C-alpha positions as CSV (number, residue, x, y, z in Angstrom):
1,M,0.0,0.0,0.0
2,P,1.5,3.4,-0.9
3,A,2.7,5.7,1.9
4,K,0.0,8.2,2.9
5,V,0.4,11.9,3.7
6,N,0.5,12.7,7.4
7,A,-2.7,14.6,8.2
8,V,-0.8,17.1,10.3
9,L,2.6,18.5,9.3
10,E,3.8,19.6,12.7
11,V,6.1,22.5,13.1
12,S,7.3,21.6,16.6
13,V,9.5,19.3,18.6
14,P,7.9,15.9,19.3
15,L,7.1,14.9,22.8
16,P,6.9,11.8,25.0
17,T,4.3,9.2,24.0
18,V,1.0,9.1,25.7
19,P,-1.0,5.9,25.3
20,R,-4.2,6.3,23.3
21,P,-7.5,5.3,24.9
22,P,-9.4,3.1,22.4
23,L,-11.8,5.0,20.2
24,P,-15.4,3.8,20.0
25,A,-15.8,1.2,17.2
26,P,-18.0,3.4,14.9
27,Y,-15.2,6.0,14.7
28,L,-12.3,3.7,13.7
29,L,-12.4,5.0,10.2
30,P,-9.6,5.9,7.7
31,R,-8.7,9.5,7.9
32,P,-9.5,11.3,4.6
33,N,-6.5,12.0,2.4
34,T,-7.1,15.7,2.2
35,H,-3.4,16.7,2.3
36,L,-0.8,16.5,-0.3
37,P,1.6,13.6,-0.1
38,T,5.1,13.0,1.2
39,T,6.8,9.8,2.2
40,T,6.5,8.8,5.8
41,P,10.1,7.6,6.1
42,M,11.3,11.0,4.8
43,A,9.1,12.9,7.2
44,Q,10.1,10.7,10.1
45,F,13.8,11.2,9.3
46,F,13.6,14.9,10.1
47,R,11.8,14.5,13.4
48,I,14.2,15.3,16.3
49,S,13.5,12.8,19.0
50,I,14.1,13.9,22.6
51,E,11.2,11.8,23.8
52,L,11.0,9.4,26.8
53,D,9.7,6.7,24.5
54,A,12.8,7.0,22.3
55,W,14.5,5.3,25.2
56,N,11.7,2.8,25.7
57,V,10.4,4.5,28.8
58,H,6.6,4.5,28.7
59,L,4.6,6.2,31.5
60,S,1.8,3.7,31.0
61,C,4.1,1.1,32.5
62,Y,4.0,3.0,35.7
63,G,0.2,3.6,35.8
64,A,0.1,6.9,34.0
65,N,-2.5,6.3,31.2
66,D,-3.8,9.8,30.4
67,V,-2.6,13.1,29.0
68,Y,-3.2,14.8,32.4
69,S,-0.7,12.4,34.1
70,H,1.8,12.9,31.3
71,I,1.9,16.7,31.4
72,A,1.8,16.6,35.2
73,F,4.9,14.4,35.1
74,L,6.7,16.7,32.7
75,M,5.9,19.6,35.0
76,V,6.9,18.0,38.3
77,W,10.2,16.3,37.5
78,P,12.1,19.5,36.9
79,I,10.7,21.0,40.1
80,V,11.8,18.0,42.0
81,G,15.2,18.1,40.4
82,I,15.6,21.8,41.2
83,G,14.7,21.1,44.8
84,F,17.6,18.6,45.0
85,T,20.2,21.0,43.5
86,P,21.3,22.5,46.9
87,L,21.9,19.0,48.2
88,I,23.8,18.1,45.1
89,G,25.8,21.3,45.3
90,L,26.7,20.6,48.9
91,V,28.0,17.2,48.1
92,L,30.0,18.5,45.1
93,A,31.5,21.4,47.1
94,I,32.6,19.1,49.9
95,L,33.9,16.5,47.4
96,F,36.0,19.0,45.6
97,K,37.2,20.6,48.9
98,Q,35.7,24.0,48.1
99,T,34.2,24.1,51.6
100,T,33.7,22.0,54.7
101,L,30.7,21.4,57.0
102,R,32.6,23.2,59.8
103,E,33.1,26.3,57.6
104,L,29.4,26.2,56.5
105,R,28.3,26.2,60.1
106,A,30.7,29.0,61.0
107,L,29.7,31.3,58.2
108,G,26.0,30.5,58.2
109,R,24.2,32.8,55.8
110,H,27.1,35.3,55.6
111,R,28.7,35.7,52.2
112,G,32.1,34.1,51.7
113,D,34.0,32.2,49.2
114,R,33.5,29.0,51.3
115,G,30.1,29.9,52.6
116,L,26.7,28.3,51.8
117,I,25.6,31.0,49.3
118,D,28.8,31.2,47.3
119,A,30.3,27.7,47.5
120,V,27.0,25.8,47.3
121,L,24.1,27.8,45.9
122,L,25.9,30.1,43.4
123,R,28.6,27.7,42.4
124,Y,26.4,24.6,41.8
125,A,22.7,25.0,42.6
126,V,22.0,27.9,40.3
127,P,23.9,26.5,37.3
128,L,22.2,23.1,37.8
129,T,18.8,24.8,37.9
130,M,19.5,26.5,34.6
131,L,20.6,23.2,33.1
132,I,17.4,21.4,34.2
133,L,15.2,24.2,32.8
134,F,17.1,24.0,29.5
135,F,16.1,20.3,29.1
136,A,12.5,20.7,30.5
137,F,11.6,23.8,28.4
138,P,11.0,22.2,25.0
139,P,8.9,19.1,25.9
140,V,6.6,20.9,28.4
141,T,6.1,23.8,26.0
142,S,5.3,21.5,23.1
143,L,2.8,19.3,24.9
144,A,1.1,22.2,26.6
145,F,0.4,24.0,23.4
146,R,-0.7,20.9,21.6
147,L,-3.6,20.5,23.9
148,F,-5.1,23.7,22.4
149,E,-5.0,22.5,18.8
150,D,-8.3,22.2,16.9
151,C,-10.3,19.0,17.3
152,T,-10.9,16.7,14.4
153,T,-14.4,15.5,13.7
154,F,-15.1,11.9,12.6
155,S,-18.4,10.6,11.1
156,D,-19.8,7.1,11.0
157,E,-22.0,5.4,8.5
158,L,-25.2,6.5,10.3
159,G,-24.3,10.1,9.9
160,Q,-23.3,10.6,13.6
161,S,-20.2,12.5,14.3
162,Q,-17.8,13.0,17.2
163,A,-14.9,15.4,17.7
164,F,-11.5,14.3,19.1
165,L,-8.3,16.0,19.9
166,V,-6.0,13.5,18.1
167,S,-2.2,13.2,17.9
168,S,-1.3,10.6,15.3
169,H,2.3,10.6,16.4
170,K,1.6,10.7,20.2
171,H,-1.1,8.1,20.0
172,Y,-3.7,9.8,22.2
173,A,-7.3,11.0,21.5
174,L,-9.4,13.1,23.8
175,E,-13.1,13.6,23.3
176,C,-14.1,17.2,22.6
177,P,-15.6,18.5,24.7
178,S,-14.9,16.5,27.9
179,D,-13.9,16.9,31.5
180,E,-10.7,15.1,30.7
181,L,-9.8,17.6,28.0
182,S,-10.8,20.6,30.3
183,D,-8.6,19.3,33.1
184,A,-5.7,18.7,30.8
185,Q,-6.0,22.2,29.3
186,S,-6.2,23.8,32.7
187,L,-3.0,22.1,33.7
188,A,-1.5,23.1,30.3
189,W,-2.2,26.8,31.1
190,L,-0.3,26.4,34.4
191,A,2.5,24.6,32.5
192,I,2.7,27.5,30.0
193,L,2.9,30.1,32.8
194,I,5.5,28.2,34.7
195,Y,7.8,27.1,31.9
196,P,7.7,29.1,28.6
197,V,6.6,32.4,30.3
198,G,8.2,31.8,33.7
199,T,11.5,30.6,32.4
200,I,11.9,33.6,30.1
201,L,11.0,36.0,32.9
202,L,13.3,34.3,35.3
203,C,16.2,34.4,32.9
204,A,15.5,38.1,32.1
205,W,15.4,38.9,35.9
206,L,18.7,37.1,36.6
207,L,20.4,38.9,33.7
208,Y,18.9,42.2,34.8
209,L,20.4,41.9,38.3
210,G,23.9,41.5,36.8
211,R,23.5,43.8,33.8
212,A,26.0,46.4,35.0
213,K,28.9,44.0,35.3
214,L,27.9,42.0,32.3
215,L,27.6,45.0,30.0
216,L,30.8,46.6,31.1
217,E,32.6,43.2,31.2
218,E,33.9,43.9,34.7
219,Q,35.6,41.4,36.9
220,G,33.3,38.4,37.5
221,T,31.5,38.0,40.8
222,P,30.1,34.7,42.3
223,Y,26.7,35.8,41.1
224,T,27.6,36.5,37.5
225,R,29.6,33.3,37.4
226,S,26.6,31.3,38.6
227,I,24.4,32.5,35.6
228,A,27.3,32.1,33.1
229,F,25.0,29.5,31.4
230,L,23.0,32.4,30.1
231,H,25.6,35.0,29.1
232,A,29.0,33.4,28.9
233,P,28.9,32.5,25.1
234,F,27.9,36.1,24.1
235,V,29.8,39.3,23.7
236,P,29.0,41.9,26.4
237,S,26.8,44.1,24.2
238,Y,24.5,41.0,23.5
239,F,24.6,39.3,26.9
240,Y,20.8,39.1,26.7
241,F,20.7,37.2,23.4
242,D,19.8,33.9,25.0
243,L,16.4,35.4,25.8
244,L,15.8,35.9,22.1
245,E,16.7,32.2,21.5
246,L,14.1,31.2,24.2
247,C,11.5,33.4,22.5
248,K,12.2,31.7,19.1
249,K,11.7,28.3,20.8
250,V,8.4,29.4,22.2
251,L,7.2,30.8,18.9
252,L,8.2,27.7,16.9
253,I,7.4,25.0,19.4
254,G,4.4,26.7,20.9
255,F,2.4,29.3,19.1
256,A,3.1,28.2,15.6
257,S,1.7,24.8,16.4
258,L,-1.7,26.4,17.0
259,I,-2.0,28.0,13.6
260,K,-4.1,25.5,11.5
261,P,-1.7,22.5,11.9
262,G,-0.4,21.2,8.6
263,S,-1.7,24.2,6.6
264,I,0.3,26.5,4.3
265,L,-0.4,29.4,6.7
266,Q,1.4,27.5,9.5
267,L,4.4,26.8,7.4
268,M,4.6,30.4,6.1
269,V,4.6,31.7,9.7
270,A,7.4,29.2,10.6
271,V,9.4,30.4,7.5
272,L,9.0,34.0,8.5
273,I,10.0,33.4,12.1
274,S,13.0,31.5,11.0
275,L,14.1,34.2,8.5
276,L,13.6,36.9,11.1
277,F,15.9,35.2,13.6
278,L,18.4,34.4,10.8
279,V,18.6,38.1,9.8
280,L,18.8,39.1,13.5
281,H,21.7,36.7,14.0
282,L,23.6,37.9,10.9
283,Q,23.2,41.5,11.9
284,S,24.4,41.0,15.5
285,L,26.8,38.0,15.4
286,P,26.4,37.8,19.2
287,Y,28.8,35.0,20.1
288,R,32.3,35.6,21.4
289,R,33.8,32.8,19.2
290,H,33.8,33.1,15.5
291,L,33.1,29.4,15.2
292,D,30.0,29.7,17.4
293,N,28.6,32.4,15.1
294,M,29.3,30.2,12.0
295,L,27.5,27.2,13.7
296,A,24.5,29.3,14.7
297,T,24.3,30.7,11.1
298,T,24.3,27.2,9.6
299,I,21.6,26.0,12.0
300,N,19.3,28.9,11.4
301,L,19.8,28.6,7.6
302,S,19.1,24.8,7.8
303,L,15.9,25.5,9.7
304,C,14.8,28.0,7.0
305,V,15.6,25.4,4.2
306,F,13.7,22.7,6.0
307,F,10.5,24.8,6.4
308,L,10.7,25.9,2.7
309,W,11.0,22.2,1.8
310,C,7.9,21.5,3.9
311,L,6.1,24.4,2.2
312,L,6.9,22.9,-1.2
313,L,5.5,19.5,-0.1
314,Q,2.3,21.1,1.2
315,T,1.7,23.0,-2.0
316,G,2.0,19.8,-4.0
317,V,4.8,21.0,-6.3
318,L,6.8,17.9,-5.5
319,A,4.0,15.3,-5.8
320,T,3.1,13.2,-8.7
321,E,0.1,14.2,-10.9
322,D,-2.0,11.2,-9.9
323,D,-3.4,10.8,-6.5
324,T,-1.1,7.9,-5.4
325,G,0.6,9.9,-2.6
326,E,4.1,9.5,-4.0
327,L,6.8,12.0,-4.6
328,S,7.6,12.8,-8.2
329,D,11.1,12.3,-9.6
330,T,11.6,16.1,-9.3
331,G,10.2,16.0,-5.7
332,T,12.5,13.1,-4.8
333,A,15.5,15.0,-6.3
334,V,14.6,18.2,-4.4
335,S,14.2,16.3,-1.2
336,I,17.5,14.6,-1.6
337,M,19.2,17.9,-2.4
338,M,17.6,19.4,0.7
339,L,18.9,16.6,2.8
340,V,22.4,16.7,1.3
341,S,22.5,20.5,1.8
342,I,21.6,20.3,5.5
343,V,23.9,17.4,6.2
344,G,26.6,19.0,4.1
345,V,26.4,22.3,6.0
346,L,26.7,20.4,9.3
347,V,29.7,18.4,7.9
348,V,31.4,21.6,6.7
349,T,30.8,23.2,10.1
350,V,32.5,20.3,11.8
351,L,35.4,20.4,9.3
352,L,35.8,24.2,9.9
353,F,35.8,23.6,13.7
354,L,38.6,20.9,13.3
355,M,40.6,23.2,11.0
356,E,40.2,26.1,13.4
357,L,41.3,23.9,16.3
358,A,44.3,22.6,14.3
359,A,45.3,26.2,13.2
360,Q,45.0,27.4,16.8
361,T,47.2,24.6,18.1
362,A,49.7,25.2,15.4
363,T,49.8,28.9,16.1
364,E,50.3,28.2,19.8
365,L,53.2,25.8,19.1
366,A,54.8,28.2,16.7
367,E,54.5,31.0,19.2
368,K,56.0,28.8,21.9
369,R,59.0,27.9,19.7
370,Q,59.5,31.6,18.9
371,R,59.3,32.6,22.5
372,E,61.8,29.9,23.5
373,K,64.0,31.0,20.6
374,W,64.0,34.7,21.4
375,A,63.4,34.9,25.2
376,G,66.4,36.7,26.6
377,C,67.6,37.2,23.1
378,T,71.3,37.5,23.9
379,I,71.9,34.6,26.2
380,E,70.8,31.0,25.8
381,P,70.3,29.8,29.5
382,P,70.9,26.3,30.8
383,T,67.8,24.1,30.9
384,T,66.3,21.4,33.1
385,K,63.3,19.1,33.1
386,W,60.6,20.1,35.5
387,P,59.0,17.0,37.2
388,G,55.5,18.6,37.3
389,E,52.3,16.7,37.8
390,K,50.0,19.7,37.1
391,S,49.5,21.9,34.1
392,Y,51.9,24.6,35.2
393,A,55.2,24.7,37.0
394,C,54.4,27.9,38.9
395,F,51.8,30.7,39.3
396,L,53.2,34.2,39.2
397,S,51.3,36.3,41.7
398,H,52.1,40.0,41.3
399,Y,50.7,43.5,41.6
400,K,50.4,44.7,38.0
401,M,51.1,48.4,38.7
402,E,54.4,47.5,40.2
403,A,55.7,44.3,38.7
404,A,53.9,43.6,35.4
405,S,57.1,43.8,33.3
406,D,59.1,41.7,35.9
407,A,56.3,39.0,35.8
408,R,56.4,39.0,32.0
409,L,60.2,38.6,31.8
410,L,60.1,35.9,34.5
411,H,57.4,34.1,32.6
412,N,59.4,34.0,29.4
413,M,62.7,33.0,31.0
414,L,61.3,30.4,33.4
415,A,59.3,28.8,30.5
416,K,62.5,28.7,28.4
417,M,64.7,27.2,31.2
418,L,62.1,24.7,32.6
419,R,60.6,23.7,29.2
420,Y,57.3,23.7,31.1
421,P,54.3,26.1,31.0
422,I,54.2,29.0,33.5
423,F,50.9,30.6,34.5
424,L,50.7,34.3,34.1
425,D,47.2,35.8,34.2
426,S,47.8,38.2,31.4
427,A,49.0,35.3,29.2
428,N,47.0,32.3,30.3
429,L,43.8,33.8,31.8
430,T,40.8,34.5,29.5
431,D,38.2,34.4,32.2
432,L,38.7,35.8,35.7
433,R,36.4,33.1,37.1
434,Q,39.2,30.6,36.3
435,L,41.9,32.4,38.2
436,I,41.8,30.0,41.1
437,S,40.7,26.7,39.5
438,N,42.9,27.0,36.4
439,G,45.6,29.1,38.0
440,V,46.6,28.5,41.6
441,G,44.9,25.1,41.8
442,D,46.7,23.8,38.7
443,C,50.3,24.9,39.6
444,D,53.0,23.0,41.5
445,V,54.4,26.2,43.2
446,M,53.2,29.8,43.6
447,L,55.8,32.6,43.2
448,V,54.8,35.8,44.9
449,L,56.7,38.8,43.4
450,G,57.4,41.0,46.5
451,T,56.7,44.7,45.8
452,K,55.7,47.5,48.1
453,G,52.0,47.3,47.5
454,L,51.6,43.5,46.9
455,F,49.9,42.7,50.2
456,S,47.5,45.6,49.9
457,R,45.9,44.1,46.7
458,P,42.7,42.0,47.3
459,W,43.3,39.5,44.4
460,C,46.9,38.9,45.5
461,L,45.7,38.2,49.0
462,L,43.0,35.8,47.7
463,E,45.7,34.0,45.7
464,V,47.7,33.5,48.9
465,V,44.7,32.2,50.8
466,H,43.8,29.7,48.1
467,S,47.4,28.5,47.8
468,A,47.2,27.7,51.6
469,R,43.9,25.9,51.2
470,L,45.2,23.8,48.3
471,K,48.5,23.3,50.0
472,V,50.5,24.8,47.1
473,P,54.0,25.8,48.2
474,T,54.3,29.6,48.2
475,I,57.6,31.4,47.7
476,I,58.3,35.1,47.9
477,V,60.8,36.6,45.5
478,D,61.9,40.1,46.5
479,I,62.0,42.5,43.5
480,K,65.0,44.7,44.0
481,N,64.3,48.4,44.4
482,S,60.6,47.8,44.5
483,G,60.2,48.9,48.2
484,F,59.1,45.5,49.5
485,D,59.4,45.1,53.3
486,A,58.3,41.9,54.9
487,D,57.9,43.6,58.4
488,Q,55.8,46.4,57.0
489,S,53.6,43.8,55.1
490,Q,53.1,41.9,58.4
491,H,52.0,45.0,60.1
492,Y,49.6,45.8,57.3
493,I,48.1,42.3,57.5
494,E,47.7,42.4,61.3
495,H,45.7,45.6,60.9
496,L,44.1,44.8,57.6
497,E,40.5,45.9,58.3
498,E,41.6,49.3,59.8
499,I,44.1,50.2,57.1
500,M,42.4,48.8,54.0
501,G,39.0,50.0,55.3
502,M,40.4,53.6,55.4
503,D,42.6,53.5,52.2
504,D,40.6,51.2,49.9
505,P,37.1,50.3,51.2
506,S,36.1,48.6,47.9
507,S,39.0,46.1,48.2
508,L,38.0,45.3,51.7
509,E,34.4,44.7,50.5
510,L,35.7,42.4,47.8
511,L,37.6,40.3,50.4
512,H,34.5,40.1,52.6
513,E,32.5,39.0,49.5
514,H,34.8,36.1,48.9
515,L,35.8,35.1,52.4
516,G,33.0,36.3,54.6
517,S,33.2,38.8,57.5
518,D,36.0,36.9,59.3
519,L,39.3,37.4,57.6
520,T,41.3,35.2,60.1
521,E,42.1,32.6,57.5
522,L,43.5,35.2,55.2
523,K,45.7,36.7,57.9
524,V,47.0,33.3,59.0
525,A,47.9,32.4,55.4
526,C,49.7,35.7,54.7
527,M,51.6,35.8,58.0
528,A,52.8,32.2,57.4
529,V,54.2,33.2,54.0
530,L,55.9,36.4,55.3
531,T,57.3,34.6,58.4
532,S,58.8,31.9,56.2
533,F,60.4,34.6,54.1
534,N,62.0,36.3,57.2
535,E,63.2,33.1,58.6
536,I,65.4,32.0,55.7
537,G,67.5,35.2,56.2
538,N,70.4,35.3,53.7
539,R,68.8,32.7,51.5
540,Q,66.0,35.1,50.6
541,L,65.4,35.1,46.8
542,M,66.2,38.4,45.1
543,W,65.2,39.3,41.5
544,N,67.2,42.1,40.0
545,P,65.9,42.7,36.4
546,N,68.5,45.4,35.8
547,S,71.5,43.0,36.3
548,S,73.6,41.6,33.5
549,D,72.5,38.6,31.5
550,T,74.8,36.2,33.4
551,E,73.6,37.5,36.8
552,L,70.0,37.3,35.7
553,I,70.4,33.6,34.8
554,A,72.1,32.8,38.1
555,C,69.2,34.5,39.9
556,L,66.7,32.4,37.8
557,Q,68.6,29.2,38.7
558,D,68.3,30.0,42.4
559,I,64.5,30.6,42.0
560,I,64.1,27.3,40.1
561,D,66.2,25.3,42.6
562,E,64.0,26.8,45.5
563,M,60.9,25.8,43.6
564,A,62.2,22.2,43.2
565,A,63.1,22.1,46.9
566,A,59.5,23.2,47.8
567,I,58.1,20.1,46.1
568,G,60.8,17.8,47.4
569,T,62.9,17.2,44.4
570,K,66.3,18.2,43.0
571,L,66.9,19.2,39.4
572,E,69.8,18.5,37.0
573,W,70.9,21.3,34.8
574,K,72.0,20.9,31.2
575,G,74.2,23.2,29.3
576,E,75.8,26.6,30.1
577,A,74.8,30.1,29.2
578,H,75.8,31.0,25.6
579,S,74.5,33.1,22.8
580,S,70.9,32.4,21.9
581,L,71.3,33.6,18.3
582,P,70.8,31.0,15.5
583,H,74.0,29.6,14.1
584,K,74.0,31.8,11.0
585,Q,73.4,34.9,13.0
586,R,75.9,33.9,15.6
587,K,78.5,33.4,13.0
588,A,77.7,36.7,11.3
589,S,77.7,38.6,14.7
590,A,81.5,38.6,14.6
591,N,81.1,40.7,11.4
592,Q,78.6,43.0,13.2
593,T,75.4,41.6,11.8
594,C,72.5,44.1,11.4
595,S,69.6,44.0,13.9
596,A,66.1,45.0,13.0
597,L,65.7,47.3,16.0
598,H,67.8,48.6,18.9
599,L,66.1,49.6,22.1
600,V,67.5,52.6,24.0
601,C,66.7,52.8,27.7
602,N,68.0,53.8,31.1
603,T,69.2,50.4,32.3
604,G,68.6,51.4,35.9
605,E,64.9,52.2,35.3
606,A,63.6,50.3,32.3
607,L,65.8,47.4,31.5
608,T,63.0,44.9,32.4
609,E,60.6,46.6,30.1
610,A,63.2,46.7,27.4
611,R,63.9,43.0,27.7
612,V,60.2,42.1,27.6
613,L,59.7,44.3,24.5
614,Q,62.8,42.9,23.0
615,T,61.4,39.3,23.2
616,E,58.0,40.2,21.9
617,L,59.3,42.2,18.9
618,A,61.9,39.6,18.0
619,M,59.2,36.9,18.1
620,R,56.9,38.8,15.7
621,M,59.6,39.9,13.3
622,D,61.8,36.8,13.6
623,R,64.8,39.1,13.6
624,L,67.4,40.1,16.1
625,V,66.4,43.0,18.4
626,S,69.2,44.5,20.6
627,T,68.9,46.6,23.7
628,S,71.1,48.9,25.8
629,S,73.8,47.0,27.6
630,L,75.0,47.4,31.1
631,T,78.6,46.8,30.1
632,G,78.6,47.6,26.3
633,S,80.5,50.6,24.8
634,L,78.6,53.8,24.2
635,G,76.7,53.9,21.0
636,T,78.3,50.7,19.5
637,A,75.0,48.9,18.7
638,V,73.1,51.8,17.1
639,H,74.9,51.8,13.8
640,R,74.2,48.0,13.3
641,A,70.4,48.5,13.7
642,E,67.9,49.4,11.0
643,A,65.8,51.6,13.4
644,V,65.9,52.8,17.0
645,V,63.2,52.7,19.7
646,V,63.7,55.0,22.6
647,L,61.9,54.0,25.9
648,L,61.2,57.2,27.7
649,S,61.6,57.2,31.5
650,R,62.4,59.9,34.1
651,H,66.2,59.8,34.0
652,L,66.7,58.5,30.4
653,L,68.4,61.7,29.3
654,H,70.7,61.7,32.3
655,E,72.5,58.6,31.1
656,P,75.5,59.2,28.8
657,A,75.0,55.9,27.0
658,A,71.4,56.7,26.1
659,L,72.3,60.2,25.0
660,M,75.1,58.8,22.8
661,E,72.9,56.2,21.2
662,I,70.2,58.8,20.4
663,Y,72.8,61.1,19.0
664,G,74.3,58.4,16.9
665,A,70.9,57.5,15.5
666,V,70.2,61.1,14.5
667,Q,73.6,61.5,12.9
668,Q,73.1,58.3,10.8
669,G,69.6,59.3,9.8
670,K,68.0,56.2,11.3
671,P,64.2,56.1,12.1
672,I,63.6,56.8,15.7
673,V,60.4,55.7,17.5
674,P,59.9,57.1,21.0
675,I,57.7,55.1,23.5
676,C,56.6,56.7,26.7
677,L,56.5,54.1,29.5
678,T,53.5,54.6,31.8
679,G,54.4,55.1,35.4
680,H,58.1,55.8,34.8
681,G,57.9,59.5,35.4
682,Y,58.9,60.9,32.0
683,D,58.0,64.6,31.6
684,F,58.3,66.3,28.3
685,K,58.7,69.9,29.7
686,D,61.4,68.8,32.2
687,A,63.2,66.9,29.4
688,Q,63.1,69.9,27.2
689,A,64.5,72.1,30.0
690,H,67.2,69.5,30.8
691,L,68.4,69.3,27.2
692,S,68.5,73.1,26.8
693,D,70.9,73.4,29.7
694,L,72.6,70.0,29.6
695,E,76.0,71.0,31.0
696,A,74.5,72.6,34.1
697,R,71.9,69.9,34.8
698,L,74.0,66.8,34.1
699,D,76.0,65.2,36.9
700,P,79.7,66.2,36.7
701,G,80.9,62.6,36.5
702,K,78.4,61.8,33.7
703,L,79.2,65.0,31.9
704,A,82.8,64.0,31.8
705,E,81.8,60.6,30.6
706,L,79.7,62.1,27.8
707,R,82.5,64.5,26.7
708,Q,84.9,61.6,26.6
709,A,82.6,59.6,24.4
710,L,82.0,62.6,22.1
711,W,85.6,63.9,21.6
712,G,87.9,61.3,23.0
713,P,90.5,61.6,25.8
714,R,92.5,64.3,24.1
715,Q,89.7,66.8,23.6
716,H,88.3,65.9,27.0
717,R,91.6,66.9,28.7
718,A,91.7,70.1,26.7
């Protein structure tokens, strides 16, 4: 028997099967073939099954034989699941050591990183609730709206008729009108209010509460992290876009199913809705990742193509001329083309994803090789094999305003010497919410770069607290000339609430938000680190970024050896410090090879910044970049460079070497690029006044050195 057309071409997502009560014998008649044909296997292929009966789970096996019981089940199980989310969150928080029962009792309802609200409810319960609603939303919406479809009237041979609400795919039939249908529709109204309407309003309210931080993309809070399910994939200006996606689901799954099911009007509405959201997506491109935007575009486009194909089927364009209910050759070809196009688009999307992933991995590997090649640029340091069990050898905790350049230089050199990843938030952190889990928690050792204001910064303090919780060894490295004083830091920590509350109330508020009102744990952790630093005395680690390359590498070896001792191991070093230039460049250096750039700086003020910039520029140009030397002759490197970069700091023009290098570049007509270093005190008016009266304002010793470099010993004596 030829395949017959489905009486209702549904524009919706199918739902769990409800057993059909038997129809009275007079009404068991064939349904009239009033619709144009398609093949049942072809139509069934495109049905997306997320049904319970797809997994052979039938509610009738458990005594639920009617539609009322079915929709009640679909409404109740998410509510029960949401009710268990706090308990599940509590178990997970304790299992992953993010809190303890003792800490929960101590903190009570107070906010804190290990309290009930932050560690259990916001970290686990709220995200689980969003996930449950995500899965419950489509089936409840679909079944609830189906109960308001038009009834179908059947007639018997005696001319009597009876109307039924029938679902040929769901296998149920409700007499119209009847108490059973009224009860089911009443429950359906409640389901629509709770799920389609209620879920959208709930999500809108949750996003509204965090709108300021989400729109400005400020540092994440426990609350914004808890609703990341809604906003994380989208750019800040479209953080609300998931609400539009929910509206699209309601329109297609719900309201569109009520418009004369199976009619051309219903399909036209579905096509228009799909085109509207396709255009909206193309205009906004709301996702952060380019691949996500591509995937969303292909899905929206496939949906439009599918509905257009359904429209062609319904108009009869693809059917044979006779009334056999079969597709014509053209119809079969068009259907196959539609199928191939949709599947092909998905396959291309997967291939693009794999290609993007491969390209990203290749880029990271190439950058890693470049960084290892050019880090330090003038010296190839000895290397060792770090016996790490975690993703990173160490975490560099630092105050960016005081030690950003030192942290970057340490990151480059440690990675080169250890041949192992080093965690630096500006290099490895894309989401602040992962600072602890992907940062401190995934490192073997934490290095704290000691500067004057380090222990006054809330995030640095939180990093120390979490290192103590996770039992990550913490080592302080004193940055020379940075003003770090362990005794002053201890005094600050002892009187943290008073001093920080007066100087920086917002930082104190941030600490209370993460740790609760009692900061004893923070004080104990910080005092333990500072006390340990004071006790080692002469063995205190010192980082002097302005030292020579040989001294710099010796300092790095001391730091690495101390890191190894902290995890109970000893390292074996390979090789000695030697030139890091490639063989051809090293051979040519004896003949004074040309460098792409030469960086002029005051070695006592900005050598760290120069070394960091030297590494980054050399990586990107794959060319040698030189910098001012502590021991080199005045002006000897400038004439071998193609261009000169001048790093402006407070006392740059007080250094004879810098003045000679700038003078040499001007004399040789080389391009000069000045870069003003933020926070280094350069003042243009003061520099102008200084140069206009150089002999009077320059230190006598440096003036003599400058004259000797300009005119030589004979003229200098004259």
